[in-house]
All heavy atoms as a GROMACS GRO file, in nm:
protein
  490
    1ASP      N    1   0.080  -0.121   0.001
    1ASP     CA    2   0.000   0.001  -0.002
    1ASP      C    3   0.086   0.123  -0.002
    1ASP      O    4   0.183   0.137   0.073
    1ASP     CB    5  -0.089   0.003   0.125
    1ASP     CG    6  -0.200  -0.099   0.115
    1ASP    OD1    7  -0.256  -0.119   0.009
    1ASP    OD2    8  -0.232  -0.164   0.219
    2HIS      N    9   0.048   0.215  -0.086
    2HIS     CA   10   0.118   0.348  -0.092
    2HIS      C   11   0.074   0.429   0.032
    2HIS      O   12  -0.039   0.424   0.074
    2HIS     CB   13   0.078   0.418  -0.220
    2HIS     CG   14   0.154   0.542  -0.242
    2HIS    ND1   15   0.123   0.661  -0.190
    2HIS    CD2   16   0.268   0.558  -0.317
    2HIS    CE1   17   0.214   0.752  -0.228
    2HIS    NE2   18   0.299   0.692  -0.308
    3PRO      N   19   0.167   0.502   0.089
    3PRO     CA   20   0.132   0.580   0.209
    3PRO      C   21   0.022   0.682   0.189
    3PRO      O   22  -0.040   0.723   0.286
    3PRO     CB   23   0.265   0.649   0.246
    3PRO     CG   24   0.353   0.636   0.128
    3PRO     CD   25   0.307   0.519   0.050
    4PHE      N   26  -0.003   0.720   0.067
    4PHE     CA   27  -0.110   0.819   0.039
    4PHE      C   28  -0.227   0.755  -0.032
    4PHE      O   29  -0.304   0.825  -0.098
    4PHE     CB   30  -0.050   0.935  -0.040
    4PHE     CG   31   0.055   1.010   0.034
    4PHE    CD1   32   0.183   1.001  -0.004
    4PHE    CD2   33   0.018   1.089   0.144
    4PHE    CE1   34   0.283   1.069   0.067
    4PHE    CE2   35   0.119   1.155   0.214
    4PHE     CZ   36   0.250   1.148   0.176
    5SER      N   37  -0.242   0.623  -0.030
    5SER     CA   38  -0.350   0.556  -0.102
    5SER      C   39  -0.485   0.599  -0.055
    5SER      O   40  -0.588   0.584  -0.127
    5SER     CB   41  -0.336   0.406  -0.093
    5SER     OG   42  -0.347   0.361   0.043
    6HIS      N   43  -0.498   0.654   0.065
    6HIS     CA   44  -0.627   0.698   0.120
    6HIS      C   45  -0.665   0.838   0.074
    6HIS      O   46  -0.774   0.884   0.100
    6HIS     CB   47  -0.621   0.692   0.270
    6HIS     CG   48  -0.528   0.788   0.331
    6HIS    ND1   49  -0.393   0.771   0.326
    6HIS    CD2   50  -0.542   0.909   0.392
    6HIS    CE1   51  -0.326   0.869   0.384
    6HIS    NE2   52  -0.421   0.958   0.424
    7VAL      N   53  -0.577   0.906   0.007
    7VAL     CA   54  -0.600   1.044  -0.034
    7VAL      C   55  -0.659   1.049  -0.176
    7VAL      O   56  -0.610   0.984  -0.267
    7VAL     CB   57  -0.471   1.123  -0.034
    7VAL    CG1   58  -0.493   1.266  -0.083
    7VAL    CG2   59  -0.408   1.126   0.105
    8LEU      N   60  -0.766   1.120  -0.187
    8LEU     CA   61  -0.826   1.142  -0.320
    8LEU      C   62  -0.806   1.288  -0.360
    8LEU      O   63  -0.856   1.377  -0.292
    8LEU     CB   64  -0.977   1.112  -0.312
    8LEU     CG   65  -1.058   1.144  -0.437
    8LEU    CD1   66  -1.014   1.056  -0.553
    8LEU    CD2   67  -1.202   1.126  -0.412
    9SER      N   68  -0.728   1.307  -0.458
    9SER     CA   69  -0.700   1.448  -0.504
    9SER      C   70  -0.797   1.483  -0.615
    9SER      O   71  -0.820   1.399  -0.704
    9SER     CB   72  -0.558   1.455  -0.553
    9SER     OG   73  -0.467   1.434  -0.446
   10GLN      N   74  -0.845   1.603  -0.614
   10GLN     CA   75  -0.936   1.648  -0.712
   10GLN      C   76  -0.891   1.778  -0.770
   10GLN      O   77  -0.854   1.865  -0.699
   10GLN     CB   78  -1.080   1.669  -0.650
   10GLN     CG   79  -1.132   1.548  -0.585
   10GLN     CD   80  -1.263   1.589  -0.516
   10GLN    OE1   81  -1.348   1.658  -0.574
   10GLN    NE2   82  -1.284   1.549  -0.392
   11ALA      N   83  -0.900   1.783  -0.900
   11ALA     CA   84  -0.882   1.912  -0.970
   11ALA      C   85  -1.000   1.918  -1.064
   11ALA      O   86  -0.998   1.856  -1.170
   11ALA     CB   87  -0.751   1.917  -1.045
   12ILE      N   88  -1.107   1.980  -1.020
   12ILE     CA   89  -1.232   1.975  -1.100
   12ILE      C   90  -1.282   2.114  -1.124
   12ILE      O   91  -1.264   2.207  -1.052
   12ILE     CB   92  -1.338   1.894  -1.023
   12ILE    CG1   93  -1.360   1.945  -0.881
   12ILE    CG2   94  -1.299   1.748  -1.019
   12ILE    CD1   95  -1.466   1.874  -0.806
   13GLY      N   96  -1.350   2.124  -1.240
   13GLY     CA   97  -1.409   2.255  -1.279
   13GLY      C   98  -1.556   2.257  -1.235
   13GLY      O   99  -1.616   2.166  -1.183
   14ASP      N  100  -1.616   2.376  -1.263
   14ASP     CA  101  -1.752   2.399  -1.222
   14ASP      C  102  -1.853   2.309  -1.287
   14ASP      O  103  -1.963   2.292  -1.236
   14ASP     CB  104  -1.788   2.544  -1.233
   14ASP     CG  105  -1.786   2.592  -1.379
   14ASP    OD1  106  -1.734   2.523  -1.465
   14ASP    OD2  107  -1.840   2.702  -1.406
   15GLY      N  108  -1.820   2.254  -1.403
   15GLY     CA  109  -1.914   2.159  -1.470
   15GLY      C  110  -1.941   2.038  -1.391
   15GLY      O  111  -2.041   1.969  -1.409
   16LEU      N  112  -1.854   2.006  -1.299
   16LEU     CA  113  -1.877   1.889  -1.214
   16LEU      C  114  -1.914   1.925  -1.071
   16LEU      O  115  -2.016   1.885  -1.017
   16LEU     CB  116  -1.752   1.795  -1.212
   16LEU     CG  117  -1.760   1.667  -1.130
   16LEU    CD1  118  -1.869   1.576  -1.185
   16LEU    CD2  119  -1.632   1.594  -1.128
   17TYR      N  120  -1.826   2.006  -1.004
   17TYR     CA  121  -1.850   2.030  -0.861
   17TYR      C  122  -1.966   2.111  -0.825
   17TYR      O  123  -2.021   2.101  -0.712
   17TYR     CB  124  -1.721   2.075  -0.792
   17TYR     CG  125  -1.692   2.224  -0.808
   17TYR    CD1  126  -1.756   2.318  -0.725
   17TYR    CD2  127  -1.598   2.267  -0.895
   17TYR    CE1  128  -1.725   2.450  -0.736
   17TYR    CE2  129  -1.570   2.403  -0.906
   17TYR     CZ  130  -1.630   2.496  -0.825
   17TYR     OH  131  -1.604   2.625  -0.837
   18ASN      N  132  -2.021   2.190  -0.915
   18ASN     CA  133  -2.140   2.259  -0.887
   18ASN      C  134  -2.265   2.171  -0.896
   18ASN      O  135  -2.373   2.208  -0.854
   18ASN     CB  136  -2.163   2.377  -0.981
   18ASN     CG  137  -2.075   2.498  -0.950
   18ASN    OD1  138  -2.027   2.509  -0.835
   18ASN    ND2  139  -2.053   2.584  -1.044
   19LEU      N  140  -2.249   2.052  -0.957
   19LEU     CA  141  -2.361   1.964  -0.980
   19LEU      C  142  -2.355   1.836  -0.896
   19LEU      O  143  -2.459   1.774  -0.868
   19LEU     CB  144  -2.368   1.926  -1.128
   19LEU     CG  145  -2.389   2.048  -1.221
   19LEU    CD1  146  -2.371   2.009  -1.364
   19LEU    CD2  147  -2.531   2.100  -1.203
   20VAL      N  148  -2.236   1.791  -0.859
   20VAL     CA  149  -2.220   1.667  -0.785
   20VAL      C  150  -2.147   1.699  -0.659
   20VAL      O  151  -2.042   1.760  -0.660
   20VAL     CB  152  -2.141   1.562  -0.873
   20VAL    CG1  153  -2.128   1.428  -0.799
   20VAL    CG2  154  -2.210   1.543  -1.010
   21SER      N  155  -2.198   1.652  -0.546
   21SER     CA  156  -2.137   1.688  -0.416
   21SER      C  157  -2.002   1.616  -0.401
   21SER      O  158  -1.977   1.513  -0.464
   21SER     CB  159  -2.230   1.644  -0.306
   21SER     OG  160  -2.235   1.497  -0.296
   22ALA      N  161  -1.916   1.672  -0.320
   22ALA     CA  162  -1.789   1.613  -0.292
   22ALA      C  163  -1.804   1.470  -0.240
   22ALA      O  164  -1.728   1.381  -0.275
   22ALA     CB  165  -1.710   1.697  -0.194
   23LYS      N  166  -1.902   1.450  -0.152
   23LYS     CA  167  -1.930   1.318  -0.098
   23LYS      C  168  -1.963   1.221  -0.211
   23LYS      O  169  -1.908   1.106  -0.212
   23LYS     CB  170  -2.048   1.328  -0.001
   23LYS     CG  171  -2.089   1.195   0.058
   23LYS     CD  172  -2.213   1.213   0.150
   23LYS     CE  173  -2.266   1.076   0.191
   23LYS     NZ  174  -2.391   1.090   0.265
   24ASP      N  175  -2.045   1.258  -0.304
   24ASP     CA  176  -2.080   1.170  -0.417
   24ASP      C  177  -1.965   1.147  -0.508
   24ASP      O  178  -1.949   1.034  -0.562
   24ASP     CB  179  -2.199   1.230  -0.493
   24ASP     CG  180  -2.330   1.219  -0.419
   24ASP    OD1  181  -2.337   1.142  -0.323
   24ASP    OD2  182  -2.424   1.293  -0.455
   25ILE      N  183  -1.880   1.249  -0.528
   25ILE     CA  184  -1.762   1.228  -0.615
   25ILE      C  185  -1.671   1.124  -0.553
   25ILE      O  186  -1.625   1.031  -0.623
   25ILE     CB  187  -1.685   1.364  -0.631
   25ILE    CG1  188  -1.769   1.461  -0.718
   25ILE    CG2  189  -1.548   1.340  -0.693
   25ILE    CD1  190  -1.711   1.604  -0.720
   26VAL      N  191  -1.643   1.135  -0.421
   26VAL     CA  192  -1.560   1.038  -0.356
   26VAL      C  193  -1.622   0.897  -0.364
   26VAL      O  194  -1.553   0.801  -0.396
   26VAL     CB  195  -1.537   1.080  -0.207
   26VAL    CG1  196  -1.471   0.970  -0.131
   26VAL    CG2  197  -1.453   1.209  -0.204
   27GLN      N  198  -1.749   0.888  -0.342
   27GLN     CA  199  -1.816   0.755  -0.343
   27GLN      C  200  -1.807   0.693  -0.487
   27GLN      O  201  -1.776   0.578  -0.499
   27GLN     CB  202  -1.964   0.771  -0.305
   27GLN     CG  203  -2.035   0.639  -0.306
   27GLN     CD  204  -2.182   0.658  -0.257
   27GLN    OE1  205  -2.229   0.766  -0.230
   27GLN    NE2  206  -2.250   0.549  -0.251
   28ILE      N  207  -1.833   0.774  -0.586
   28ILE     CA  208  -1.822   0.720  -0.721
   28ILE      C  209  -1.684   0.678  -0.757
   28ILE      O  210  -1.664   0.563  -0.811
   28ILE     CB  211  -1.872   0.833  -0.826
   28ILE    CG1  212  -2.020   0.848  -0.812
   28ILE    CG2  213  -1.833   0.790  -0.965
   28ILE    CD1  214  -2.077   0.975  -0.885
   29VAL      N  215  -1.582   0.754  -0.725
   29VAL     CA  216  -1.443   0.720  -0.757
   29VAL      C  217  -1.404   0.594  -0.680
   29VAL      O  218  -1.338   0.504  -0.734
   29VAL     CB  219  -1.347   0.837  -0.729
   29VAL    CG1  220  -1.207   0.791  -0.740
   29VAL    CG2  221  -1.377   0.951  -0.824
   30ARG      N  222  -1.432   0.587  -0.551
   30ARG     CA  223  -1.397   0.467  -0.471
   30ARG      C  224  -1.461   0.341  -0.516
   30ARG      O  225  -1.407   0.234  -0.505
   30ARG     CB  226  -1.421   0.496  -0.325
   30ARG     CG  227  -1.330   0.590  -0.264
   30ARG     CD  228  -1.345   0.596  -0.113
   30ARG     NE  229  -1.245   0.686  -0.055
   30ARG     CZ  230  -1.258   0.742   0.065
   30ARG    NH1  231  -1.367   0.724   0.136
   30ARG    NH2  232  -1.162   0.818   0.112
   31ASN      N  233  -1.585   0.351  -0.566
   31ASN     CA  234  -1.660   0.231  -0.602
   31ASN      C  235  -1.646   0.187  -0.750
   31ASN      O  236  -1.692   0.083  -0.787
   31ASN     CB  237  -1.807   0.248  -0.567
   31ASN     CG  238  -1.832   0.258  -0.418
   31ASN    OD1  239  -1.762   0.197  -0.340
   31ASN    ND2  240  -1.928   0.337  -0.376
   32ALA      N  241  -1.584   0.275  -0.829
   32ALA     CA  242  -1.571   0.245  -0.971
   32ALA      C  243  -1.474   0.132  -0.994
   32ALA      O  244  -1.376   0.115  -0.921
   32ALA     CB  245  -1.529   0.367  -1.045
   33GLU      N  246  -1.493   0.059  -1.103
   33GLU     CA  247  -1.407  -0.055  -1.138
   33GLU      C  248  -1.274  -0.013  -1.194
   33GLU      O  249  -1.176  -0.083  -1.182
   33GLU     CB  250  -1.477  -0.142  -1.244
   33GLU     CG  251  -1.607  -0.210  -1.205
   33GLU     CD  252  -1.673  -0.276  -1.317
   33GLU    OE1  253  -1.612  -0.292  -1.428
   33GLU    OE2  254  -1.789  -0.320  -1.296
   34SER      N  255  -1.269   0.109  -1.244
   34SER     CA  256  -1.146   0.162  -1.306
   34SER      C  257  -1.158   0.314  -1.313
   34SER      O  258  -1.265   0.371  -1.304
   34SER     CB  259  -1.129   0.102  -1.446
   34SER     OG  260  -1.227   0.154  -1.533
   35PRO      N  261  -1.041   0.379  -1.342
   35PRO     CA  262  -1.046   0.522  -1.360
   35PRO      C  263  -1.138   0.567  -1.477
   35PRO      O  264  -1.210   0.664  -1.469
   35PRO     CB  265  -0.899   0.562  -1.389
   35PRO     CG  266  -0.821   0.456  -1.314
   35PRO     CD  267  -0.907   0.331  -1.335
   36THR      N  268  -1.138   0.483  -1.581
   36THR     CA  269  -1.224   0.514  -1.695
   36THR      C  270  -1.370   0.509  -1.655
   36THR      O  271  -1.448   0.600  -1.690
   36THR     CB  272  -1.198   0.413  -1.813
   36THR    OG1  273  -1.063   0.426  -1.851
   36THR    CG2  274  -1.290   0.435  -1.928
   37LYS      N  275  -1.410   0.401  -1.583
   37LYS     CA  276  -1.545   0.392  -1.538
   37LYS      C  277  -1.581   0.506  -1.442
   37LYS      O  278  -1.693   0.564  -1.448
   37LYS     CB  279  -1.572   0.258  -1.470
   37LYS     CG  280  -1.566   0.139  -1.561
   37LYS     CD  281  -1.693   0.131  -1.641
   37LYS     CE  282  -1.690   0.002  -1.718
   37LYS     NZ  283  -1.800  -0.006  -1.811
   38ALA      N  284  -1.494   0.547  -1.354
   38ALA     CA  285  -1.518   0.657  -1.262
   38ALA      C  286  -1.544   0.787  -1.346
   38ALA      O  287  -1.635   0.859  -1.313
   38ALA     CB  288  -1.401   0.674  -1.169
   39SER      N  289  -1.461   0.809  -1.444
   39SER     CA  290  -1.482   0.929  -1.530
   39SER      C  291  -1.619   0.929  -1.596
   39SER      O  292  -1.689   1.035  -1.595
   39SER     CB  293  -1.376   0.936  -1.637
   39SER     OG  294  -1.246   0.951  -1.580
   40GLN      N  295  -1.653   0.814  -1.645
   40GLN     CA  296  -1.786   0.801  -1.716
   40GLN      C  297  -1.899   0.823  -1.615
   40GLN      O  298  -1.998   0.895  -1.648
   40GLN     CB  299  -1.799   0.664  -1.782
   40GLN     CG  300  -1.702   0.649  -1.895
   40GLN     CD  301  -1.693   0.501  -1.945
   40GLN    OE1  302  -1.731   0.410  -1.874
   40GLN    NE2  303  -1.640   0.484  -2.064
   41GLN      N  304  -1.888   0.765  -1.497
   41GLN     CA  305  -1.995   0.778  -1.399
   41GLN      C  306  -2.004   0.916  -1.342
   41GLN      O  307  -2.116   0.966  -1.313
   41GLN     CB  308  -1.974   0.676  -1.286
   41GLN     CG  309  -1.989   0.535  -1.332
   41GLN     CD  310  -1.945   0.429  -1.232
   41GLN    OE1  311  -1.898   0.464  -1.126
   41GLN    NE2  312  -1.955   0.302  -1.266
   42LEU      N  313  -1.889   0.986  -1.328
   42LEU     CA  314  -1.894   1.124  -1.279
   42LEU      C  315  -1.958   1.215  -1.384
   42LEU      O  316  -2.038   1.303  -1.351
   42LEU     CB  317  -1.754   1.173  -1.245
   42LEU     CG  318  -1.692   1.110  -1.120
   42LEU    CD1  319  -1.543   1.143  -1.116
   42LEU    CD2  320  -1.762   1.163  -0.994
   43THR      N  321  -1.925   1.195  -1.508
   43THR     CA  322  -1.985   1.273  -1.615
   43THR      C  323  -2.136   1.248  -1.623
   43THR      O  324  -2.214   1.341  -1.636
   43THR     CB  325  -1.916   1.239  -1.751
   43THR    OG1  326  -1.778   1.270  -1.740
   43THR    CG2  327  -1.974   1.323  -1.865
   44GLN      N  328  -2.174   1.124  -1.609
   44GLN     CA  329  -2.318   1.088  -1.612
   44GLN      C  330  -2.389   1.152  -1.499
   44GLN      O  331  -2.498   1.209  -1.514
   44GLN     CB  332  -2.332   0.938  -1.608
   44GLN     CG  333  -2.478   0.893  -1.609
   44GLN     CD  334  -2.493   0.741  -1.606
   44GLN    OE1  335  -2.398   0.666  -1.613
   44GLN    NE2  336  -2.616   0.694  -1.596
   45ALA      N  337  -2.330   1.150  -1.380
   45ALA     CA  338  -2.392   1.210  -1.257
   45ALA      C  339  -2.414   1.358  -1.279
   45ALA      O  340  -2.517   1.417  -1.244
   45ALA     CB  341  -2.307   1.183  -1.133
   46ALA      N  342  -2.314   1.426  -1.336
   46ALA     CA  343  -2.325   1.571  -1.360
   46ALA      C  344  -2.432   1.602  -1.467
   46ALA      O  345  -2.514   1.693  -1.449
   46ALA     CB  346  -2.190   1.628  -1.406
   47ASN      N  347  -2.439   1.520  -1.568
   47ASN     CA  348  -2.540   1.537  -1.673
   47ASN      C  349  -2.680   1.517  -1.611
   47ASN      O  350  -2.777   1.592  -1.641
   47ASN     CB  351  -2.518   1.448  -1.788
   47ASN     CG  352  -2.409   1.497  -1.881
   47ASN    OD1  353  -2.392   1.616  -1.897
   47ASN    ND2  354  -2.331   1.404  -1.937
   48GLU      N  355  -2.696   1.413  -1.531
   48GLU     CA  356  -2.823   1.383  -1.469
   48GLU      C  357  -2.867   1.491  -1.372
   48GLU      O  358  -2.988   1.506  -1.344
   48GLU     CB  359  -2.822   1.248  -1.398
   48GLU     CG  360  -2.815   1.130  -1.496
   48GLU     CD  361  -2.795   0.993  -1.429
   48GLU    OE1  362  -2.781   0.986  -1.307
   48GLU    OE2  363  -2.798   0.894  -1.505
   49ALA      N  364  -2.772   1.564  -1.316
   49ALA     CA  365  -2.799   1.671  -1.223
   49ALA      C  366  -2.830   1.801  -1.295
   49ALA      O  367  -2.844   1.907  -1.231
   49ALA     CB  368  -2.685   1.686  -1.124
   50GLY      N  369  -2.838   1.798  -1.428
   50GLY     CA  370  -2.870   1.919  -1.504
   50GLY      C  371  -2.756   1.982  -1.572
   50GLY      O  372  -2.770   2.099  -1.618
   51GLY      N  373  -2.645   1.916  -1.585
   51GLY     CA  374  -2.528   1.976  -1.650
   51GLY      C  375  -2.561   2.022  -1.790
   51GLY      O  376  -2.615   1.950  -1.872
   52SER      N  377  -2.532   2.150  -1.816
   52SER     CA  378  -2.550   2.205  -1.947
   52SER      C  379  -2.426   2.260  -2.009
   52SER      O  380  -2.419   2.304  -2.123
   52SER     CB  381  -2.656   2.322  -1.940
   52SER     OG  382  -2.608   2.421  -1.851
   53ASP      N  383  -2.320   2.260  -1.931
   53ASP     CA  384  -2.188   2.311  -1.977
   53ASP      C  385  -2.106   2.190  -2.022
   53ASP      O  386  -2.146   2.074  -2.006
   53ASP     CB  387  -2.120   2.381  -1.860
   53ASP     CG  388  -2.005   2.468  -1.904
   53ASP    OD1  389  -1.977   2.471  -2.022
   53ASP    OD2  390  -1.945   2.531  -1.817
   54ASN      N  391  -1.993   2.218  -2.075
   54ASN     CA  392  -1.898   2.110  -2.110
   54ASN      C  393  -1.853   2.045  -1.979
   54ASN      O  394  -1.807   2.109  -1.889
   54ASN     CB  395  -1.777   2.160  -2.184
   54ASN     CG  396  -1.812   2.217  -2.320
   54ASN    OD1  397  -1.910   2.173  -2.380
   54ASN    ND2  398  -1.737   2.315  -2.364
   55ILE      N  399  -1.865   1.914  -1.973
   55ILE     CA  400  -1.821   1.840  -1.855
   55ILE      C  401  -1.713   1.745  -1.898
   55ILE      O  402  -1.738   1.651  -1.976
   55ILE     CB  403  -1.942   1.763  -1.791
   55ILE    CG1  404  -2.049   1.863  -1.747
   55ILE    CG2  405  -1.893   1.680  -1.670
   55ILE    CD1  406  -2.184   1.799  -1.715
   56ALA      N  407  -1.595   1.765  -1.845
   56ALA     CA  408  -1.485   1.679  -1.877
   56ALA      C  409  -1.428   1.627  -1.747
   56ALA      O  410  -1.408   1.706  -1.654
   56ALA     CB  411  -1.376   1.752  -1.958
   57VAL      N  412  -1.402   1.498  -1.737
   57VAL     CA  413  -1.349   1.438  -1.614
   57VAL      C  414  -1.234   1.347  -1.653
   57VAL      O  415  -1.242   1.268  -1.744
   57VAL     CB  416  -1.457   1.357  -1.545
   57VAL    CG1  417  -1.403   1.290  -1.421
   57VAL    CG2  418  -1.581   1.443  -1.516
   58ILE      N  419  -1.129   1.359  -1.574
   58ILE     CA  420  -1.010   1.270  -1.587
   58ILE      C  421  -0.985   1.217  -1.454
   58ILE      O  422  -0.964   1.291  -1.358
   58ILE     CB  423  -0.889   1.342  -1.646
   58ILE    CG1  424  -0.917   1.396  -1.785
   58ILE    CG2  425  -0.769   1.245  -1.647
   58ILE    CD1  426  -0.806   1.482  -1.838
   59VAL      N  427  -0.977   1.086  -1.441
   59VAL     CA  428  -0.944   1.020  -1.311
   59VAL      C  429  -0.815   0.942  -1.335
   59VAL      O  430  -0.810   0.863  -1.431
   59VAL     CB  431  -1.056   0.926  -1.261
   59VAL    CG1  432  -1.013   0.855  -1.136
   59VAL    CG2  433  -1.184   1.008  -1.239
   60VAL      N  434  -0.719   0.962  -1.250
   60VAL     CA  435  -0.586   0.898  -1.269
   60VAL      C  436  -0.562   0.815  -1.143
   60VAL      O  437  -0.568   0.864  -1.035
   60VAL     CB  438  -0.477   1.003  -1.285
   60VAL    CG1  439  -0.343   0.930  -1.302
   60VAL    CG2  440  -0.506   1.088  -1.410
   61ALA      N  441  -0.531   0.685  -1.166
   61ALA     CA  442  -0.485   0.600  -1.057
   61ALA      C  443  -0.338   0.601  -1.049
   61ALA      O  444  -0.271   0.571  -1.148
   61ALA     CB  445  -0.537   0.460  -1.076
   62ILE      N  446  -0.282   0.633  -0.936
   62ILE     CA  447  -0.136   0.633  -0.917
   62ILE      C  448  -0.101   0.517  -0.829
   62ILE      O  449  -0.146   0.511  -0.715
   62ILE     CB  450  -0.087   0.765  -0.860
   62ILE    CG1  451  -0.126   0.882  -0.952
   62ILE    CG2  452   0.066   0.765  -0.836
   62ILE    CD1  453  -0.098   1.018  -0.899
   63ARG      N  454  -0.024   0.426  -0.881
   63ARG     CA  455   0.011   0.306  -0.805
   63ARG      C  456   0.160   0.304  -0.785
   63ARG      O  457   0.238   0.342  -0.869
   63ARG     CB  458  -0.033   0.184  -0.884
   63ARG     CG  459  -0.177   0.183  -0.924
   63ARG     CD  460  -0.237   0.049  -0.924
   63ARG     NE  461  -0.369   0.045  -0.980
   63ARG     CZ  462  -0.478   0.078  -0.920
   63ARG    NH1  463  -0.477   0.128  -0.799
   63ARG    NH2  464  -0.597   0.067  -0.980
   64GLN      N  465   0.199   0.250  -0.672
   64GLN     CA  466   0.342   0.237  -0.638
   64GLN      C  467   0.400   0.120  -0.714
   64GLN      O  468   0.334   0.014  -0.726
   64GLN     CB  469   0.356   0.217  -0.487
   64GLN     CG  470   0.499   0.212  -0.440
   64GLN     CD  471   0.503   0.202  -0.288
   64GLN    OE1  472   0.402   0.176  -0.222
   64GLN    NE2  473   0.620   0.217  -0.232
   65ARG      N  474   0.519   0.137  -0.765
   65ARG     CA  475   0.587   0.027  -0.834
   65ARG      C  476   0.619  -0.080  -0.738
   65ARG      O  477   0.655  -0.059  -0.622
   65ARG     CB  478   0.714   0.073  -0.901
   65ARG     CG  479   0.692   0.162  -1.016
   65ARG     CD  480   0.824   0.191  -1.081
   65ARG     NE  481   0.807   0.285  -1.192
   65ARG     CZ  482   0.900   0.326  -1.271
   65ARG    NH1  483   1.025   0.286  -1.246
   65ARG    NH2  484   0.876   0.410  -1.365
   66SER      N  485   0.611  -0.205  -0.782
   66SER     CA  486   0.648  -0.318  -0.697
   66SER      C  487   0.795  -0.345  -0.697
   66SER      O  488   0.865  -0.320  -0.783
   66SER     CB  489   0.577  -0.447  -0.743
   66SER     OG  490   0.437  -0.422  -0.741
   0.00000   0.00000   0.00000
């Protein structure tokens, strides 16, 4: 385990955070099967919450080398 594996870093624009709560963002990212799925689910959540702006999401998994 990486010493910072419990930390979720976010760099998000208003197209996401004005529509999806921080709690929901964390839950979606933690429960997603992959970074790609997390990105898709976050975009979907923002669209379902009324997103009308461009919504772009990138989720990156950083893993420690073995």
